[in-house]
C-alpha positions as CSV (number, residue, x, y, z in Angstrom):
1,X,-0.8,-10.1,21.7
2,X,-4.2,-9.8,19.9
3,X,-5.5,-6.4,18.7
4,X,-9.0,-6.0,17.4
5,X,-10.1,-3.1,15.2
6,X,-13.8,-2.7,15.5
7,X,-16.4,-0.5,13.7
8,X,-14.4,-0.5,10.5
9,X,-14.9,-0.4,6.8
10,X,-12.1,-2.0,4.8
11,X,-10.4,-1.2,1.5
12,X,-8.4,-4.4,1.0
13,X,-6.0,-2.9,-1.6
14,X,-7.7,-4.5,-4.7
15,X,-11.5,-4.2,-4.7
16,X,-13.3,-1.1,-5.9
17,X,-15.9,-1.5,-3.1
18,X,-15.4,-1.3,0.7
19,X,-16.1,-4.2,3.0
20,X,-18.4,-2.4,5.4
21,X,-19.0,-2.8,9.1
22,X,-16.4,-5.4,10.0
23,X,-13.7,-6.0,12.6
24,X,-10.1,-6.9,11.9
25,X,-8.2,-9.2,14.2
26,X,-4.4,-8.8,14.5
27,X,-2.3,-11.5,16.2
28,X,1.2,-10.1,16.9
29,X,2.1,-8.7,13.4
30,X,-0.3,-10.5,11.1
31,X,-4.0,-10.1,10.2
32,X,-5.7,-13.4,11.1
33,X,-9.5,-12.6,10.6
34,X,-11.8,-10.1,9.0
35,X,-15.5,-10.2,9.8
36,X,-17.8,-10.3,12.8
37,X,-15.5,-10.9,15.7
38,X,-16.3,-10.9,19.4
39,X,-14.3,-8.3,21.4
40,X,-13.6,-10.9,24.1
41,X,-10.9,-12.5,21.9
42,X,-8.7,-9.4,22.0
43,X,-6.1,-8.1,24.4
44,X,-6.6,-4.6,23.0
45,X,-9.5,-3.0,21.1
46,X,-9.2,-0.1,18.7
47,X,-12.4,1.6,17.7
48,X,-12.2,2.8,14.1
49,X,-15.4,4.8,14.6
50,X,-16.6,4.1,11.0
51,X,-13.2,4.9,9.5
52,X,-11.6,3.0,6.7
53,X,-8.9,0.4,7.3
54,X,-6.6,0.2,4.3
55,X,-3.1,-1.1,3.6
56,X,-0.1,1.0,4.6
57,X,1.2,2.9,1.6
58,X,4.1,1.6,-0.4
59,X,6.6,3.6,-2.5
60,X,8.5,1.4,-5.0
61,X,11.1,4.0,-6.1
62,X,12.8,5.9,-3.4
63,X,16.4,7.1,-2.7
64,X,16.3,7.5,1.0
65,X,20.0,8.3,1.3
66,X,19.8,11.2,-1.2
67,X,18.6,14.2,0.8
68,X,20.6,16.9,-0.9
69,X,21.9,17.9,-4.3
70,X,24.6,15.6,-5.6
71,X,27.4,18.1,-5.2
72,X,26.4,18.6,-1.6
73,X,26.1,14.8,-1.0
74,X,29.6,14.4,-2.5
75,X,31.0,16.4,0.3
76,X,29.3,14.5,3.2
77,X,30.6,11.7,5.3
78,X,28.8,8.4,5.4
79,X,27.8,9.1,9.0
80,X,26.1,12.3,8.0
81,X,24.2,10.7,5.2
82,X,23.1,7.8,7.5
83,X,21.8,10.2,10.2
84,X,19.8,12.2,7.6
85,X,18.5,9.0,6.1
86,X,17.2,7.8,9.5
87,X,15.3,11.0,10.0
88,X,13.8,10.8,6.5
89,X,12.7,7.2,7.0
90,X,10.8,8.1,10.2
91,X,9.1,10.9,8.3
92,X,8.1,8.5,5.6
93,X,6.5,6.1,8.1
94,X,4.6,9.0,9.7
95,X,3.2,9.9,6.3
96,X,1.7,6.4,6.1
97,X,4.4,4.6,4.0
98,X,5.0,1.3,5.7
99,X,7.1,-0.2,3.0
100,X,9.6,1.2,0.5
101,X,11.8,-0.2,-2.2
102,X,15.1,1.7,-2.3
103,X,16.6,1.6,-5.8
104,X,20.1,3.2,-5.3
105,X,21.5,3.6,-1.9
106,X,23.4,1.7,0.8
107,X,20.4,1.2,3.1
108,X,21.1,-2.2,4.6
109,X,22.3,-0.8,7.9
110,X,19.2,1.4,8.1
111,X,16.9,-1.5,7.2
112,X,18.4,-3.7,9.8
113,X,18.2,-1.0,12.4
114,X,14.5,-0.4,11.7
115,X,13.7,-4.1,11.7
116,X,15.5,-4.6,15.0
117,X,13.8,-1.6,16.6
118,X,16.8,0.7,16.8
119,X,15.4,3.2,14.3
120,X,11.9,4.1,13.1
121,X,10.8,3.8,9.5
122,X,9.1,1.6,6.9
123,X,10.2,-1.8,5.8
124,X,13.0,-1.4,3.2
125,X,13.6,-3.6,0.2
126,X,17.2,-2.6,-0.6
127,X,18.8,-2.7,-4.1
128,X,22.0,-1.5,-2.6
129,X,24.3,0.1,-5.3
130,X,22.7,0.9,-8.6
131,X,25.1,-0.5,-11.3
132,X,26.1,1.0,-14.6
133,X,28.8,1.1,-17.1
134,X,31.6,3.6,-17.0
135,X,30.2,7.0,-18.1
136,X,26.7,5.7,-17.4
137,X,24.0,6.9,-15.0
138,X,25.7,5.4,-12.0
139,X,29.0,7.1,-12.8
140,X,28.3,10.0,-10.5
141,X,31.7,11.7,-10.6
142,X,30.7,15.4,-10.5
143,X,33.6,16.6,-12.7
144,X,36.3,15.2,-15.0
145,X,39.0,15.7,-12.3
146,X,37.5,12.8,-10.4
147,X,39.5,10.0,-11.9
148,X,39.1,6.2,-11.5
149,X,41.6,5.1,-8.9
150,X,44.0,2.2,-9.4
151,X,42.3,0.2,-6.6
152,X,39.0,0.2,-8.4
153,X,37.3,2.8,-6.3
154,X,35.8,5.9,-7.7
155,X,37.3,9.2,-6.6
156,X,33.8,10.4,-5.5
157,X,32.7,10.4,-1.8
158,X,29.1,9.8,-2.9
159,X,30.0,6.7,-5.0
160,X,32.1,5.4,-2.1
161,X,29.0,5.4,0.1
162,X,27.8,2.4,-1.9
163,X,24.9,4.1,-3.7
164,X,26.4,3.7,-7.1
165,X,28.7,1.1,-8.7
166,X,30.5,1.0,-12.1
167,X,31.0,-2.3,-13.8
168,X,32.0,-3.0,-17.4
169,X,32.0,-6.2,-19.3
170,X,30.2,-9.5,-18.5
171,X,32.6,-10.6,-15.8
172,X,32.5,-7.3,-13.9
173,X,28.7,-7.1,-14.2
174,X,28.3,-10.6,-12.8
175,X,30.6,-9.7,-9.9
176,X,28.8,-6.4,-9.2
177,X,25.4,-8.0,-9.1
178,X,26.6,-10.8,-6.9
179,X,28.2,-8.2,-4.5
180,X,24.9,-6.5,-4.1
181,X,23.1,-9.8,-3.4
182,X,25.8,-10.6,-0.8
183,X,25.1,-7.2,0.8
184,X,21.4,-8.0,1.1
185,X,19.8,-6.7,-2.1
186,X,16.3,-8.0,-2.5
187,X,16.3,-7.0,-6.2
188,X,19.0,-5.6,-8.5
189,X,19.0,-2.1,-10.0
190,X,20.9,-1.3,-13.2
191,X,21.2,1.8,-15.4
192,X,20.1,0.8,-18.9
193,X,20.2,4.3,-20.5
194,X,21.0,7.9,-20.1
195,X,20.0,9.9,-17.0
196,X,18.4,13.3,-16.5
197,X,20.1,14.1,-13.2
198,X,23.6,12.9,-14.1
199,X,25.9,15.3,-16.0
200,X,28.0,13.3,-18.4
201,X,25.7,10.7,-20.0
202,X,23.3,12.1,-22.7
203,X,19.7,11.0,-22.3
204,X,19.7,9.0,-25.6
205,X,22.7,6.9,-24.8
206,X,22.2,3.1,-24.7
207,X,23.9,1.8,-21.7
208,X,25.0,-1.8,-21.3
209,X,25.3,-4.2,-24.2
210,X,22.9,-7.0,-24.6
211,X,25.5,-9.4,-23.2
212,X,26.2,-7.2,-20.1
213,X,22.5,-6.8,-19.4
214,X,21.8,-10.5,-19.8
215,X,24.6,-11.1,-17.3
216,X,22.9,-9.0,-14.7
217,X,19.5,-10.8,-15.3
218,X,21.2,-14.2,-15.2
219,X,23.0,-13.4,-11.9
220,X,19.8,-12.0,-10.3
221,X,17.7,-14.9,-11.6
222,X,20.1,-17.4,-10.1
223,X,19.3,-15.9,-6.8
224,X,15.6,-16.0,-7.3
225,X,15.1,-12.3,-8.0
226,X,14.8,-9.8,-10.8
227,X,16.4,-6.7,-12.3
228,X,14.9,-3.2,-12.3
229,X,16.3,-0.8,-14.8
230,X,16.5,3.0,-14.9
231,X,15.3,3.6,-18.4
232,X,13.9,6.4,-20.5
233,X,14.1,5.8,-24.2
234,X,12.3,3.3,-26.5
235,X,15.5,1.7,-27.9
236,X,16.8,1.2,-24.4
237,X,13.5,-0.3,-23.3
238,X,13.5,-2.7,-26.3
239,X,17.0,-4.0,-25.4
240,X,16.1,-4.4,-21.7
241,X,12.9,-6.2,-22.5
242,X,14.8,-8.7,-24.7
243,X,17.4,-9.1,-21.9
244,X,14.8,-10.1,-19.4
245,X,14.6,-7.0,-17.2
246,X,11.2,-7.1,-15.4
247,X,10.9,-3.6,-13.9
248,X,11.2,-0.4,-15.9
249,X,11.9,2.6,-13.7
250,X,10.4,5.7,-15.5
251,X,9.8,4.2,-19.0
252,X,9.4,7.7,-20.1
253,X,9.8,8.1,-23.8
254,X,7.6,5.1,-24.7
255,X,6.1,4.3,-28.1
256,X,3.4,1.9,-29.3
257,X,5.8,-1.0,-30.0
258,X,7.4,-0.8,-26.5
259,X,3.9,-0.5,-24.8
260,X,2.9,-3.7,-26.5
261,X,6.1,-5.4,-25.5
262,X,5.6,-4.3,-21.9
263,X,2.1,-5.7,-21.9
264,X,3.0,-9.0,-23.5
265,X,6.0,-9.7,-21.3
266,X,4.3,-8.6,-18.1
267,X,7.0,-6.0,-17.4
268,X,6.4,-3.7,-14.5
269,X,6.4,0.1,-15.0
270,X,7.2,2.6,-12.3
271,X,6.4,6.1,-13.4
272,X,6.7,9.3,-11.3
273,X,4.1,11.8,-12.4
274,X,4.4,14.4,-9.7
275,X,8.2,14.4,-9.7
276,X,8.1,14.7,-13.5
277,X,6.0,17.8,-13.2
278,X,8.4,19.2,-10.7
279,X,11.5,18.6,-12.9
280,X,9.7,19.8,-16.0
281,X,9.2,23.1,-14.3
282,X,12.7,23.3,-12.8
283,X,11.4,23.0,-9.3
284,X,14.1,20.4,-8.3
285,X,17.6,21.9,-8.2
286,X,20.1,20.4,-10.7
287,X,23.9,21.1,-10.9
288,X,23.9,22.8,-14.3
289,X,22.0,23.9,-17.3
290,X,22.6,20.7,-19.2
291,X,20.8,18.6,-16.6
292,X,18.0,21.1,-16.4
293,X,17.4,20.6,-20.1
294,X,17.4,16.8,-19.8
295,X,15.0,16.8,-16.9
296,X,12.6,19.1,-18.7
297,X,12.5,16.6,-21.6
298,X,11.9,13.7,-19.2
299,X,9.2,15.6,-17.3
300,X,7.2,16.5,-20.4
301,X,7.5,13.0,-21.9
302,X,6.2,11.2,-18.8
303,X,2.7,12.4,-19.3
304,X,2.6,11.2,-22.9
305,X,3.6,7.7,-21.8
306,X,0.6,7.6,-19.5
307,X,-1.7,7.6,-22.6
308,X,0.0,4.5,-23.9
309,X,-0.3,2.8,-20.6
310,X,-4.1,3.5,-20.8
311,X,-4.3,2.6,-24.5
312,X,-2.7,-0.9,-24.0
313,X,-4.3,-1.5,-20.5
314,X,-1.0,-2.0,-18.9
315,X,-2.0,-3.1,-15.3
316,X,1.5,-3.8,-13.9
317,X,2.1,-0.2,-12.8
318,X,3.2,0.8,-9.3
319,X,3.7,3.8,-7.1
320,X,7.2,5.4,-7.2
321,X,8.2,8.9,-6.3
322,X,11.9,9.1,-7.2
323,X,12.3,12.1,-4.9
324,X,15.9,13.4,-4.8
325,X,17.4,16.8,-4.0
326,X,17.1,19.0,-0.9
327,X,16.3,17.5,2.5
328,X,12.7,18.5,2.3
329,X,12.1,17.1,-1.2
330,X,10.7,13.9,0.3
331,X,7.8,15.8,1.8
332,X,6.3,15.7,-1.7
333,X,6.1,11.9,-1.5
334,X,2.4,11.9,-0.9
335,X,1.6,14.2,-3.8
336,X,2.2,11.4,-6.3
337,X,-1.1,9.9,-5.1
338,X,-3.1,12.9,-6.3
339,X,-1.0,13.0,-9.6
340,X,-1.9,9.4,-10.4
341,X,-5.6,10.0,-9.6
342,X,-5.6,12.9,-12.0
343,X,-3.7,10.9,-14.7
344,X,-5.7,7.7,-14.3
345,X,-8.4,7.4,-11.6
346,X,-8.8,6.9,-7.9
347,X,-8.8,3.1,-7.7
348,X,-5.7,2.9,-10.0
349,X,-3.9,5.3,-7.6
350,X,-4.8,3.3,-4.6
351,X,-3.9,-0.1,-6.1
352,X,-0.6,1.3,-7.4
353,X,0.3,2.4,-3.8
354,X,-0.7,-0.9,-2.2
355,X,-1.5,-4.2,-3.8
356,X,0.3,-3.7,-7.1
357,X,3.5,-3.0,-5.2
358,X,2.9,-6.2,-3.2
359,X,2.6,-8.2,-6.4
360,X,5.8,-6.7,-7.8
361,X,7.7,-7.5,-4.7
362,X,6.8,-11.1,-4.9
363,X,9.2,-11.3,-7.9
364,X,12.0,-11.3,-5.4
365,X,10.8,-14.7,-4.2
366,X,13.2,-15.9,-1.4
367,X,15.3,-12.7,-1.6
368,X,12.3,-10.8,-0.3
369,X,13.3,-9.9,3.3
370,X,9.7,-10.1,4.6
371,X,8.4,-13.6,4.1
372,X,6.0,-14.0,6.9
373,X,3.0,-12.1,5.5
374,X,1.6,-10.5,2.4
375,X,2.4,-6.9,1.6
376,X,0.0,-4.2,0.3
377,X,-3.3,-5.9,1.2
378,X,-5.7,-6.2,4.0
379,X,-6.5,-9.9,4.1
380,X,-5.9,-12.9,6.3
381,X,-2.2,-13.7,6.3
382,X,-1.2,-10.1,5.5
383,X,1.2,-8.1,7.6
384,X,-0.6,-5.7,10.0
385,X,0.7,-2.7,8.1
386,X,-2.4,-0.5,8.2
387,X,-3.9,2.9,8.1
388,X,-7.2,4.0,9.4
389,X,-8.5,7.1,7.5
390,X,-11.4,9.3,8.2
391,X,-13.4,9.0,5.0
392,X,-13.8,6.7,2.0
393,X,-10.6,6.6,-0.1
394,X,-12.5,5.1,-3.0
395,X,-14.3,8.4,-3.3
396,X,-11.0,10.3,-3.6
397,X,-7.4,10.1,-2.4
398,X,-7.6,13.4,-0.4
399,X,-8.5,11.6,2.8
400,X,-5.4,9.4,2.4
401,X,-3.1,12.4,1.7
402,X,-4.3,14.4,4.7
403,X,-2.2,14.0,7.9
404,X,-5.3,15.0,9.9
405,X,-7.5,12.3,8.2
406,X,-4.9,9.6,8.8
407,X,-6.1,8.7,12.3
408,X,-4.0,5.6,12.8
409,X,-0.7,4.4,11.4
410,X,0.3,0.8,12.2
411,X,3.3,-1.2,11.0
412,X,4.0,-4.8,11.9
413,X,1.2,-4.7,14.4
414,X,2.7,-1.7,16.3
415,X,0.9,1.6,16.4
416,X,2.9,4.7,15.6
417,X,0.1,7.2,15.5
418,X,-3.4,7.1,17.0
419,X,-5.7,10.1,17.0
420,X,-9.0,8.2,16.9
């Protein structure tokens, strides 16, 4: 099946100028040509009417299974969480997100169902369970009455879903990482320091010894992929960088030394500016006053780290929303684009949500579940994951954020919305 998009301008995901007045040829699920193409080659013609063809958006930090407060999730069955997740995934696609990286959640079944056409949603790069030490950020027992059971399982329904895993010592960490790889993880997520949304681990805690963290990196590297780490403080970032962690989720309380290390080692940074603003102003519900205090600190520090990213010209930055909480919290997913534009500029926001994510995902090498085409770009050999927007996104992200302006949403060559 050949589809031809005509009368289009193209933002390819990287350049700061549009490719004007061209056609885009799609064969099955891949882009095969961009340029002056005769309509006779196509089985179907889509007239962009002067709109801009751009890559589908990518969110590199989601928790698609977390659609409620943690106490509420802790009372849900796996089936309830799965059904809610399927609905959230469809809503993400219809906002224009054609790929996501889930960094704590048992999403393999949802991913497979989407890939095989039994559910609707974006491509998913699963991390499966996020791994931490006992009393770390993945130890999501909601109270001290939830003890560790003799069979190794945690007495917490939420943890039993496979969103979180506790492992202590080199041998347990190696096993936990390998378990996630067996379950289909395309990258590994660990918790390298204290968390804002968890109750019992102070924000300034260092989590995982150097040996434990290196064990995670070694096991992931042996499978051709990398480790992403939840991380907030400078001491934790310094240890993680030395251990070989390649993706810093949040990187909130940064200093000059850490910024230089990130730049020199080519580490990827996944900030969340809009979510940080929400949590700084207590707009995301937390279970108690202690977690509110931690989230306020994180939210206020995130904006300061942006200045260091600019100061040291750290280019390996990607779009990540980190939306958790009530079922409608994911509706704020698109707002991160405007927040990045305000903190940096328009082209940075667009690259972070498209081609930069594609470059990060290439670190997964053969663990990347989508090997046939490129992600986050409009070029020959890229997946036909596309938006057509009414307007020029390089003049401002508003036209990308507006549901009305997004005239067409395509994933894998299939059209999910067309109001052209």
